[in-house]
Residue frames relative to the residue before (quaternion, step in Angstrom):
aa qw qx qy qz dx dy dz
M 1.0000 0.0000 0.0000 0.0000 0.00 0.00 0.00
D 0.5186 -0.6458 0.4602 0.3197 3.57 -0.97 0.83
P 0.4549 -0.6944 0.4714 0.2977 3.63 -0.77 0.94
E 0.5974 0.5853 -0.3699 0.4046 3.58 1.14 -0.55
Y 0.4707 0.6805 -0.4511 0.3343 3.55 1.25 -0.31
F 0.6555 0.5432 -0.3192 0.4164 3.57 0.92 -0.88
T 0.5919 0.5335 -0.3603 0.4850 3.55 1.17 -0.55
S 0.6745 0.4851 -0.3045 0.4657 3.55 0.89 -0.92
Y 0.5758 0.5923 -0.3719 0.4235 3.56 1.12 -0.68
N 0.6914 0.4650 -0.2664 0.4845 3.56 0.94 -0.94
M 0.6417 0.5427 -0.3283 0.4312 3.56 0.95 -0.86
C 0.7814 0.3218 -0.1568 0.5112 3.59 0.97 -0.85
W 0.2584 0.7793 -0.5349 0.1994 3.59 1.15 0.39
G 0.6182 0.4871 -0.3998 0.4699 3.54 -0.88 0.89
T 0.6316 0.4427 -0.3416 0.5370 3.61 1.20 -0.34
L 0.3603 -0.7529 0.5146 0.1965 3.55 -1.13 0.54
G 0.4688 0.6529 -0.4425 0.3976 3.54 1.28 0.46
T 0.4484 -0.6723 0.5163 0.2835 3.56 -1.29 0.26
V 0.6905 0.3837 -0.2597 0.5555 3.59 1.24 -0.41
R 0.0055 -0.8252 0.5624 -0.0528 3.56 -0.64 1.14
P 0.6829 -0.4896 0.3222 0.4360 3.58 -1.19 0.37
F 0.3779 -0.7317 0.5299 0.2024 3.53 -0.90 1.01
P 0.3695 -0.7488 0.4996 0.2305 3.63 -0.58 1.07
G 0.7940 0.2485 -0.1953 0.5193 3.58 -1.09 0.61
F 0.2437 0.8132 -0.4923 0.1924 3.56 1.20 0.60
H 0.0252 0.7692 -0.6378 0.0306 3.59 -0.95 0.91
A 0.3540 -0.7616 0.5024 0.2055 3.61 -0.32 1.22
D 0.6612 0.5267 -0.3249 0.4241 3.59 0.91 -0.83
R 0.6418 0.5068 -0.3160 0.4811 3.58 1.05 -0.78
D 0.6580 0.5051 -0.3092 0.4651 3.60 0.91 -0.91
A 0.6539 0.5244 -0.3148 0.4454 3.58 0.92 -0.93
M 0.6521 0.5132 -0.3052 0.4671 3.56 1.05 -0.83
E 0.6558 0.4994 -0.3125 0.4722 3.60 0.98 -0.86
I 0.6440 0.5186 -0.3226 0.4608 3.58 1.01 -0.79
Q 0.6331 0.5301 -0.3346 0.4541 3.58 0.98 -0.79
E 0.6612 0.4879 -0.3077 0.4797 3.59 0.98 -0.85
A 0.6501 0.5307 -0.3131 0.4447 3.57 1.01 -0.86
L 0.6357 0.5252 -0.3202 0.4664 3.58 1.06 -0.77
E 0.6534 0.5171 -0.3108 0.4573 3.60 1.00 -0.83
S 0.7638 0.3570 -0.1851 0.5049 3.59 0.99 -0.87
K 0.3681 -0.7473 0.4556 0.3138 3.56 1.42 -0.03
N 0.2800 0.7499 -0.5289 0.2820 3.56 0.94 0.98
V 0.2070 -0.8392 0.4950 0.0882 3.52 0.17 1.34
M 0.6304 0.5565 -0.3452 0.4168 3.60 0.98 -0.79
T 0.6362 0.5064 -0.3484 0.4663 3.63 1.02 -0.65
L 0.6127 0.5417 -0.3405 0.4638 3.57 1.03 -0.75
L 0.6607 0.5035 -0.2919 0.4741 3.57 0.95 -0.97
R 0.6636 0.5398 -0.3121 0.4134 3.56 0.82 -1.03
I 0.7073 0.4448 -0.2624 0.4827 3.59 0.94 -0.87
L 0.7608 0.4477 -0.2369 0.4058 3.56 0.59 -1.17
T 0.6949 0.4304 -0.2889 0.4984 3.62 1.13 -0.51
N 0.7201 0.4235 -0.2458 0.4916 3.59 1.21 -0.24
R 0.6182 0.4519 -0.3722 0.5245 3.56 1.16 0.70
T 0.4985 -0.6263 0.4874 0.3488 3.60 -1.10 0.55
N 0.6781 -0.4831 0.3434 0.4346 3.55 -1.26 0.25
A 0.6249 0.5407 -0.3430 0.4466 3.59 0.98 -0.82
Q 0.6651 0.4935 -0.2981 0.4746 3.57 1.01 -0.84
R 0.6207 0.5365 -0.3364 0.4624 3.60 1.09 -0.71
Q 0.6341 0.5308 -0.3356 0.4512 3.59 1.02 -0.78
E 0.6262 0.5154 -0.3283 0.4841 3.60 1.10 -0.67
I 0.6281 0.5237 -0.3307 0.4711 3.59 1.04 -0.76
V 0.6299 0.5391 -0.3337 0.4486 3.61 0.95 -0.92
K 0.6820 0.4958 -0.2802 0.4588 3.58 0.89 -0.99
T 0.6812 0.4901 -0.2813 0.4654 3.58 0.90 -0.95
F 0.6186 0.5483 -0.3365 0.4510 3.58 1.03 -0.83
E 0.6679 0.5001 -0.2936 0.4665 3.57 0.96 -0.92
E 0.6416 0.5187 -0.3169 0.4678 3.61 1.04 -0.81
Q 0.6929 0.4913 -0.2666 0.4555 3.60 1.01 -0.88
T 0.8271 0.2764 -0.0883 0.4813 3.57 0.86 -1.02
H 0.3071 -0.7496 0.5034 0.3005 3.58 1.31 -0.49
K 0.5881 0.5278 -0.3786 0.4819 3.53 1.18 0.75
D 0.4768 -0.6498 0.5139 0.2938 3.53 -1.26 0.51
L 0.4639 -0.7094 0.4465 0.2866 3.61 -0.66 1.05
A 0.6329 0.5391 -0.3439 0.4365 3.60 0.90 -0.82
A 0.6743 0.4817 -0.2958 0.4752 3.58 0.91 -0.92
A 0.6380 0.5266 -0.3269 0.4570 3.60 1.05 -0.73
L 0.6341 0.5166 -0.3250 0.4748 3.60 1.06 -0.77
K 0.6201 0.5564 -0.3422 0.4344 3.62 0.99 -0.79
K 0.6665 0.5060 -0.2976 0.4595 3.59 1.03 -0.81
C 0.7279 0.4581 -0.2271 0.4570 3.56 1.09 -0.79
L 0.7820 0.3198 -0.1359 0.5174 3.59 1.06 -0.81
S 0.0823 -0.7723 0.6224 0.0970 3.56 -1.31 0.05
G 0.7809 0.3817 -0.2467 0.4285 3.54 -1.31 0.15
D 0.8261 -0.2617 0.1803 0.4654 3.56 -1.28 -0.46
V 0.6414 0.5191 -0.3538 0.4404 3.61 0.97 -0.69
E 0.5948 0.5355 -0.3615 0.4784 3.64 1.10 -0.59
V 0.6515 0.5183 -0.3143 0.4562 3.58 0.86 -1.00
L 0.6841 0.5102 -0.2883 0.4343 3.60 0.84 -1.00
L 0.6920 0.4604 -0.2922 0.4730 3.62 0.86 -0.88
L 0.6307 0.5121 -0.3464 0.4691 3.60 1.02 -0.62
E 0.6341 0.5097 -0.3317 0.4776 3.60 1.10 -0.68
L 0.6341 0.5331 -0.3339 0.4496 3.59 1.03 -0.71
L 0.6541 0.5238 -0.3162 0.4448 3.60 1.16 -0.57
M 0.5896 0.5845 -0.3803 0.4075 3.61 1.17 -0.42
P 0.4919 -0.6036 0.5174 0.3549 3.63 -1.07 0.68
P 0.6711 -0.5619 0.2998 0.3795 3.62 -1.03 0.77
V 0.6945 0.4580 -0.2999 0.4668 3.63 0.77 -0.95
Q 0.6222 0.5374 -0.3361 0.4595 3.58 1.05 -0.76
Y 0.6513 0.5245 -0.3164 0.4479 3.56 1.02 -0.84
E 0.6422 0.5043 -0.3292 0.4742 3.63 0.99 -0.76
A 0.6285 0.5244 -0.3287 0.4712 3.59 1.03 -0.79
Y 0.6456 0.5209 -0.3093 0.4649 3.59 1.03 -0.88
R 0.6500 0.5217 -0.3208 0.4500 3.58 0.96 -0.82
L 0.6459 0.5049 -0.3159 0.4775 3.57 1.00 -0.78
Q 0.6422 0.5182 -0.3212 0.4647 3.58 0.98 -0.82
Q 0.6647 0.5060 -0.2968 0.4626 3.60 0.97 -0.87
A 0.6310 0.5427 -0.3208 0.4521 3.59 1.10 -0.75
M 0.7364 0.3755 -0.2292 0.5140 3.61 1.18 -0.46
A 0.5388 0.6529 -0.3965 0.3552 3.61 1.25 -0.20
G 0.8098 0.2830 -0.2052 0.4712 3.57 -1.23 0.56
L 0.7296 -0.3858 0.3142 0.4692 3.53 -1.32 -0.40
G 0.8110 0.2209 -0.1770 0.5119 3.54 -0.93 0.88
T 0.2904 -0.7457 0.5788 0.1569 3.54 -1.30 0.44
D 0.3392 -0.7149 0.5695 0.2226 3.59 -0.99 0.83
E 0.2108 -0.8412 0.4882 0.0981 3.56 0.28 1.34
E 0.6777 0.5140 -0.3189 0.4180 3.58 0.94 -0.82
T 0.6220 0.5124 -0.3546 0.4741 3.62 1.07 -0.60
L 0.5947 0.5360 -0.3654 0.4749 3.60 1.04 -0.70
M 0.6842 0.4882 -0.2856 0.4604 3.58 0.85 -0.96
E 0.6090 0.5733 -0.3512 0.4209 3.58 0.93 -0.85
I 0.7178 0.4424 -0.2595 0.4709 3.54 0.78 -1.08
L 0.6848 0.4975 -0.2880 0.4480 3.60 0.87 -0.96
C 0.7004 0.4718 -0.2769 0.4584 3.62 1.05 -0.66
T 0.7556 0.4023 -0.2200 0.4678 3.60 1.04 -0.74
R 0.6791 0.4493 -0.3043 0.4944 3.60 1.22 0.01
S 0.5374 -0.6475 0.4479 0.3023 3.58 -1.10 0.85
G 0.6958 -0.4706 0.3609 0.4050 3.54 -1.32 0.29
P 0.6837 0.4770 -0.2913 0.4692 3.61 0.81 -0.99
R 0.6474 0.5129 -0.3304 0.4567 3.59 0.99 -0.85
L 0.6566 0.5169 -0.3198 0.4466 3.60 0.97 -0.79
Q 0.6193 0.5211 -0.3419 0.4776 3.59 1.12 -0.57
E 0.6124 0.5227 -0.3463 0.4814 3.59 1.11 -0.60
I 0.6413 0.5231 -0.3104 0.4677 3.55 1.01 -0.93
R 0.6404 0.5416 -0.3128 0.4457 3.57 1.00 -0.89
A 0.6699 0.4847 -0.2970 0.4777 3.59 0.94 -0.89
T 0.6528 0.5035 -0.3104 0.4734 3.60 1.02 -0.78
Y 0.6051 0.5570 -0.3445 0.4527 3.58 1.05 -0.78
K 0.6447 0.5223 -0.3033 0.4685 3.58 0.97 -0.96
Q 0.6647 0.5160 -0.2923 0.4544 3.57 0.94 -0.95
L 0.7224 0.4644 -0.2417 0.4517 3.57 0.91 -0.98
Y 0.8336 0.2446 -0.0750 0.4896 3.54 0.77 -1.07
K 0.3742 -0.7635 0.4491 0.2747 3.60 1.36 0.03
K 0.6162 0.4870 -0.3643 0.5004 3.56 1.12 0.74
D 0.4824 -0.6572 0.4988 0.2943 3.55 -1.20 0.57
L 0.4737 -0.7014 0.4503 0.2843 3.60 -0.63 1.12
E 0.6544 0.5229 -0.3362 0.4304 3.63 0.85 -0.84
K 0.6577 0.4975 -0.3046 0.4765 3.59 0.98 -0.84
E 0.6428 0.5266 -0.3241 0.4522 3.57 1.01 -0.81
L 0.6587 0.5052 -0.2989 0.4707 3.57 0.98 -0.91
K 0.6428 0.5279 -0.3223 0.4520 3.56 1.01 -0.81
G 0.6732 0.5089 -0.2803 0.4575 3.56 1.08 -0.79
E 0.7017 0.4640 -0.2560 0.4763 3.59 1.20 -0.53
T 0.7645 0.3064 -0.1633 0.5431 3.60 1.22 -0.36
S 0.1425 -0.8007 0.5749 0.0898 3.55 -1.25 0.17
G 0.8050 0.3331 -0.2077 0.4448 3.56 -1.31 0.19
D 0.8194 -0.2047 0.1784 0.5049 3.56 -1.11 -0.71
F 0.6001 0.5639 -0.3613 0.4375 3.54 1.11 -0.67
A 0.6332 0.5187 -0.3255 0.4734 3.63 1.01 -0.79
K 0.6412 0.5222 -0.3194 0.4628 3.59 0.99 -0.86
L 0.6438 0.5197 -0.3119 0.4670 3.59 1.02 -0.82
I 0.6591 0.5185 -0.3002 0.4545 3.57 0.89 -1.01
L 0.7030 0.4655 -0.2719 0.4638 3.60 0.85 -0.92
A 0.6077 0.5415 -0.3391 0.4717 3.58 1.13 -0.68
L 0.6525 0.5053 -0.3066 0.4743 3.58 1.03 -0.80
L 0.6328 0.5375 -0.3404 0.4413 3.57 0.94 -0.84
N 0.7803 0.3115 -0.1420 0.5234 3.59 1.04 -0.85
K 0.2903 0.8122 -0.4753 0.1740 3.57 1.21 0.41
S 0.0761 0.7525 -0.6529 0.0412 3.51 -1.28 0.62
D 0.4966 -0.6703 0.4601 0.3039 3.59 -1.05 0.69
T 0.0192 0.7724 -0.6343 0.0260 3.54 -0.89 1.00
A 0.5785 -0.6220 0.4041 0.3393 3.57 -1.07 0.71
G 0.1219 0.7746 -0.6154 0.0801 3.54 -1.16 0.65
G 0.4715 -0.6712 0.4887 0.2971 3.57 -1.13 0.55
V 0.5382 -0.6424 0.4314 0.3340 3.59 -0.87 0.93
Q 0.7011 0.4809 -0.2790 0.4464 3.58 0.77 -1.08
R 0.6449 0.5210 -0.3241 0.4556 3.55 1.01 -0.83
D 0.6571 0.5059 -0.3099 0.4649 3.57 1.00 -0.79
I 0.6126 0.5426 -0.3410 0.4627 3.60 1.06 -0.76
E 0.6777 0.4969 -0.2819 0.4630 3.56 0.95 -0.96
S 0.6335 0.5285 -0.3297 0.4590 3.62 1.03 -0.76
L 0.6751 0.4780 -0.2967 0.4772 3.60 0.93 -0.87
S 0.6419 0.5323 -0.3174 0.4516 3.55 1.00 -0.85
A 0.6628 0.5085 -0.2897 0.4671 3.56 0.97 -0.93
S 0.6190 0.5649 -0.3379 0.4283 3.62 1.10 -0.71
L 0.6908 0.4680 -0.2663 0.4825 3.58 1.25 -0.43
S 0.5210 0.7018 -0.3852 0.2959 3.58 1.25 -0.22
G 0.6568 0.5236 -0.3097 0.4455 3.58 1.12 -0.60
K 0.6912 -0.4441 0.3530 0.4477 3.55 -1.32 0.03
K 0.7533 0.2040 -0.1206 0.6135 3.54 1.13 -0.79
A 0.4347 -0.7087 0.4889 0.2639 3.58 -0.74 1.01
D 0.3744 -0.7196 0.5452 0.2114 3.53 -1.10 0.82
A 0.3347 -0.7797 0.4998 0.1739 3.58 -0.56 1.21
G 0.4992 0.7199 -0.3944 0.2775 3.60 1.14 -0.61
P 0.7244 0.4263 -0.2748 0.4670 3.62 0.65 -1.02
W 0.6041 0.5476 -0.3611 0.4525 3.63 1.08 -0.60
I 0.6569 0.4988 -0.3010 0.4787 3.56 0.97 -0.85
N 0.6921 0.4990 -0.2841 0.4374 3.57 0.77 -1.05
I 0.7448 0.4293 -0.2410 0.4504 3.58 0.77 -1.01
L 0.7261 0.4692 -0.2571 0.4319 3.59 0.82 -0.99
T 0.7118 0.4061 -0.2685 0.5063 3.60 1.26 -0.20
S 0.7626 0.3852 -0.1990 0.4801 3.62 1.20 0.00
R 0.6476 0.4547 -0.3342 0.5120 3.61 1.19 0.52
D 0.5401 -0.6074 0.4550 0.3638 3.60 -1.18 0.45
L 0.6942 -0.5210 0.3109 0.3873 3.58 -1.26 0.47
D 0.6292 0.5422 -0.3407 0.4405 3.59 0.96 -0.85
H 0.6529 0.5101 -0.2958 0.4753 3.59 0.95 -0.94
L 0.6894 0.4960 -0.2888 0.4419 3.59 0.83 -1.00
N 0.6476 0.5115 -0.3384 0.4521 3.60 0.96 -0.70
K 0.6208 0.5149 -0.3388 0.4844 3.57 1.11 -0.64
V 0.6412 0.5256 -0.3144 0.4622 3.60 1.03 -0.82
L 0.6842 0.4777 -0.2975 0.4639 3.61 0.84 -0.96
T 0.6435 0.5090 -0.3307 0.4663 3.61 0.98 -0.79
G 0.6480 0.5146 -0.3084 0.4693 3.60 1.01 -0.85
L 0.6478 0.5119 -0.3196 0.4650 3.59 1.00 -0.80
E 0.6197 0.5417 -0.3377 0.4567 3.60 1.02 -0.75
L 0.6625 0.4983 -0.3008 0.4715 3.57 0.97 -0.87
T 0.6527 0.5288 -0.2981 0.4533 3.56 1.03 -0.87
N 0.7806 0.3659 -0.1763 0.4751 3.58 0.88 -0.98
G 0.3847 -0.7523 0.4609 0.2712 3.57 1.24 -0.35
Q 0.7134 0.3157 -0.2805 0.5591 3.59 1.15 0.61
T 0.6133 -0.5651 0.3963 0.3839 3.55 -1.21 0.50
I 0.6298 -0.5283 0.4063 0.3989 3.56 -1.25 0.41
N 0.6341 0.5380 -0.3319 0.4454 3.57 0.98 -0.83
Q 0.6347 0.5096 -0.3290 0.4787 3.61 1.04 -0.75
T 0.6394 0.5362 -0.3204 0.4483 3.57 0.98 -0.89
V 0.6700 0.5034 -0.2902 0.4620 3.56 0.87 -1.02
E 0.6592 0.5345 -0.2861 0.4448 3.54 0.97 -0.98
K 0.7244 0.4534 -0.2367 0.4622 3.62 0.95 -0.94
R 0.8037 0.3840 -0.1598 0.4256 3.56 0.87 -1.00
F 0.7590 0.3034 -0.1927 0.5429 3.59 1.19 -0.30
S 0.1917 -0.7991 0.5625 0.0914 3.57 -1.24 0.33
G 0.8024 0.3570 -0.2231 0.4230 3.54 -1.36 0.12
D 0.8244 -0.1996 0.1827 0.4972 3.53 -1.23 -0.67
F 0.6286 0.5426 -0.3540 0.4303 3.59 1.00 -0.72
R 0.6254 0.5253 -0.3363 0.4689 3.59 1.03 -0.78
L 0.6383 0.5180 -0.3221 0.4696 3.58 0.95 -0.86
G 0.6875 0.4931 -0.2859 0.4499 3.57 0.82 -1.00
L 0.6786 0.4849 -0.2989 0.4637 3.56 0.88 -0.92
S 0.6145 0.5512 -0.3371 0.4527 3.59 1.07 -0.72
V 0.6543 0.4948 -0.3089 0.4813 3.60 0.97 -0.90
L 0.6554 0.5236 -0.3185 0.4415 3.58 0.91 -0.93
V 0.6488 0.5148 -0.3092 0.4674 3.60 0.92 -0.92
Q 0.6600 0.5028 -0.3102 0.4641 3.61 0.89 -0.94
C 0.6672 0.4921 -0.3079 0.4667 3.62 0.98 -0.77
I 0.6147 0.5306 -0.3456 0.4703 3.58 1.09 -0.67
Q 0.6922 0.4861 -0.2680 0.4613 3.56 0.96 -0.94
S 0.7382 -0.2731 0.1750 0.5915 3.59 1.04 -0.85
S 0.2901 -0.7733 0.5383 0.1674 3.56 -0.32 1.24
D 0.5984 0.5766 -0.3702 0.4151 3.62 1.09 -0.62
V 0.6621 0.4924 -0.2983 0.4799 3.57 0.98 -0.88
Y 0.6451 0.5199 -0.3284 0.4535 3.58 0.96 -0.85
L 0.6746 0.4842 -0.2957 0.4722 3.61 0.91 -0.89
A 0.6037 0.5467 -0.3463 0.4656 3.60 1.10 -0.70
K 0.6369 0.5135 -0.3243 0.4749 3.62 1.00 -0.77
R 0.6331 0.5246 -0.3271 0.4659 3.59 1.01 -0.78
L 0.6628 0.5081 -0.2978 0.4625 3.57 0.99 -0.90
A 0.6169 0.5870 -0.3417 0.3977 3.57 1.04 -0.78
S 0.5564 0.5893 -0.3906 0.4366 3.61 1.21 -0.35
M 0.2092 -0.8225 0.4874 0.2052 3.58 1.26 -0.62
K 0.3123 0.7174 -0.5387 0.3125 3.59 1.15 0.66
P 0.5492 -0.6763 0.3736 0.3186 3.61 -0.61 1.05
S 0.6842 0.4858 -0.3050 0.4505 3.59 0.87 -0.90
F 0.6344 0.5169 -0.3251 0.4740 3.60 1.11 -0.67
V 0.6554 0.5256 -0.2920 0.4571 3.53 0.97 -1.02
H 0.6611 0.4933 -0.3031 0.4773 3.58 0.89 -0.90
G 0.6753 0.5307 -0.3035 0.4125 3.55 0.75 -1.11
I 0.7215 0.4381 -0.2498 0.4744 3.58 0.81 -0.99
M 0.7043 0.4801 -0.2909 0.4345 3.60 0.79 -0.98
V 0.6685 0.4842 -0.3112 0.4709 3.59 0.98 -0.82
S 0.7481 0.4268 -0.2522 0.4410 3.60 0.72 -1.01
H 0.7410 0.3646 -0.2377 0.5114 3.64 1.13 -0.36
S 0.4143 0.7624 -0.4421 0.2274 3.64 1.24 -0.09
E 0.7551 0.3347 -0.2104 0.5230 3.61 1.06 -0.56
E 0.6708 0.5277 -0.2890 0.4336 3.60 1.27 -0.09
D 0.8173 -0.1854 0.2032 0.5064 3.53 0.43 -1.23
L 0.2617 0.7905 -0.5243 0.1780 3.62 1.05 0.59
L 0.5558 0.5833 -0.4047 0.4325 3.64 1.12 -0.36
C 0.6530 0.5010 -0.3092 0.4764 3.59 1.03 -0.80
I 0.6441 0.5115 -0.3132 0.4747 3.58 1.01 -0.83
R 0.6124 0.5479 -0.3279 0.4661 3.58 1.05 -0.78
A 0.6594 0.5104 -0.2962 0.4659 3.58 0.94 -0.94
A 0.6528 0.5109 -0.2975 0.4737 3.57 1.01 -0.86
F 0.6206 0.5649 -0.3194 0.4402 3.55 1.11 -0.83
V 0.6494 0.5161 -0.3080 0.4658 3.57 0.95 -0.91
K 0.6688 0.5072 -0.2907 0.4592 3.55 0.92 -1.00
L 0.6901 0.5031 -0.2681 0.4459 3.58 0.99 -0.92
T 0.8249 0.2895 -0.1012 0.4749 3.58 0.81 -1.05
G 0.4345 -0.7078 0.4529 0.3241 3.56 1.20 -0.45
T 0.7177 0.3157 -0.2306 0.5763 3.55 1.33 0.12
S 0.5365 -0.6302 0.4440 0.3433 3.60 -1.12 0.53
L 0.5942 -0.5489 0.4356 0.3948 3.57 -1.20 0.47
Y 0.6144 0.5693 -0.3429 0.4252 3.59 1.00 -0.83
S 0.6761 0.4667 -0.2785 0.4976 3.63 0.99 -0.87
A 0.6560 0.5294 -0.3202 0.4324 3.58 0.92 -0.89
L 0.6205 0.5421 -0.3285 0.4618 3.58 1.07 -0.75
Q 0.6622 0.5235 -0.2999 0.4445 3.58 1.00 -0.87
K 0.6485 0.5062 -0.3163 0.4725 3.61 1.15 -0.60
Q 0.7486 0.4395 -0.2125 0.4487 3.59 1.07 -0.71
F 0.8096 0.2465 -0.1050 0.5223 3.58 0.91 -0.86
K 0.1639 -0.7990 0.5726 0.0828 3.58 -1.26 0.24
G 0.7895 0.3720 -0.2457 0.4218 3.53 -1.39 0.12
D 0.8218 -0.2147 0.1776 0.4970 3.53 -1.21 -0.65
H 0.5953 0.5682 -0.3617 0.4380 3.57 1.08 -0.73
L 0.6455 0.5104 -0.3098 0.4762 3.58 0.94 -0.91
Q 0.6631 0.5205 -0.3139 0.4369 3.61 0.81 -0.94
A 0.6424 0.5172 -0.3102 0.4729 3.58 1.03 -0.80
L 0.6622 0.5069 -0.2981 0.4645 3.59 0.95 -0.90
L 0.6563 0.5136 -0.3050 0.4609 3.56 0.98 -0.91
A 0.6345 0.5322 -0.3298 0.4532 3.59 1.06 -0.74
V 0.6608 0.4822 -0.3046 0.4879 3.60 1.04 -0.72
C 0.6368 0.5226 -0.3032 0.4790 3.57 1.06 -0.88
R 0.2802 -0.8358 0.4036 0.2450 3.52 1.28 -0.85
S 0.8228 -0.1945 0.1404 0.5153 3.65 0.63 -0.88
E 0.6496 -0.4852 0.4347 0.3921 3.52 -1.46 0.09
D 0.2536 -0.7246 0.6055 0.2095 3.60 -1.26 0.31
């Protein structure tokens, strides 16, 4: 790890990411070092540079590398690397919004749909950010994200997914919302409508008050209510949404605890400059071990070194 990182750590204190702007950054110097590392297959130099620069700095490196060599850096990395470390470094090269669009596309690619990854992104990103992702998805894949999501899902789960994609905060009374949700549970079959409408159109502070009030009214936790009264994909989706409302850090820590490479990459890359420190803290509380230690038990080689560099340190 570059010793100058610790200077940047102090300079940018106040952010909750683990990857911070590298001081004394020179894109031309980095691009030259990367070119030499690619020729000699020096993977550690590639890791040292690409995991210790912000995404904005990486984009400058990509541009400078192309100007210097007339080659695409991503294509050059593919020739030099393989396996999970190749996948991770290519993901680090993607601009953030492009990466989220890519993750959504991958969740719908091939046989079957990864419903929980769709929910993870839709629940943890703001309405304006999701509209940026939607525009980027259209640009990259020449398809409308809403139509794609509609084609991959059905029933109440589809309605929930689309409401999240188009979410925006609207005013509502806490007590009125509690009563609406409570009334939706009174019939033999619970009515999903009010849950979709309310949980995708209020701010987090309001929703936490509503969920707490509903727990007091019903005498059971929201998770118990969701588990007992709903089923199938909608139950899964609603459960993820409730967990993200209560604490997205805890939900993402649970996802990381699976140690599935695609989950680990997705969360660590997309949150590395935003709030990975908070997710790390939640992970320790949830599992009793640090994310840094858990990664060392699960992964190995260059892939492990890259993940540790993004994770950054022990807790």
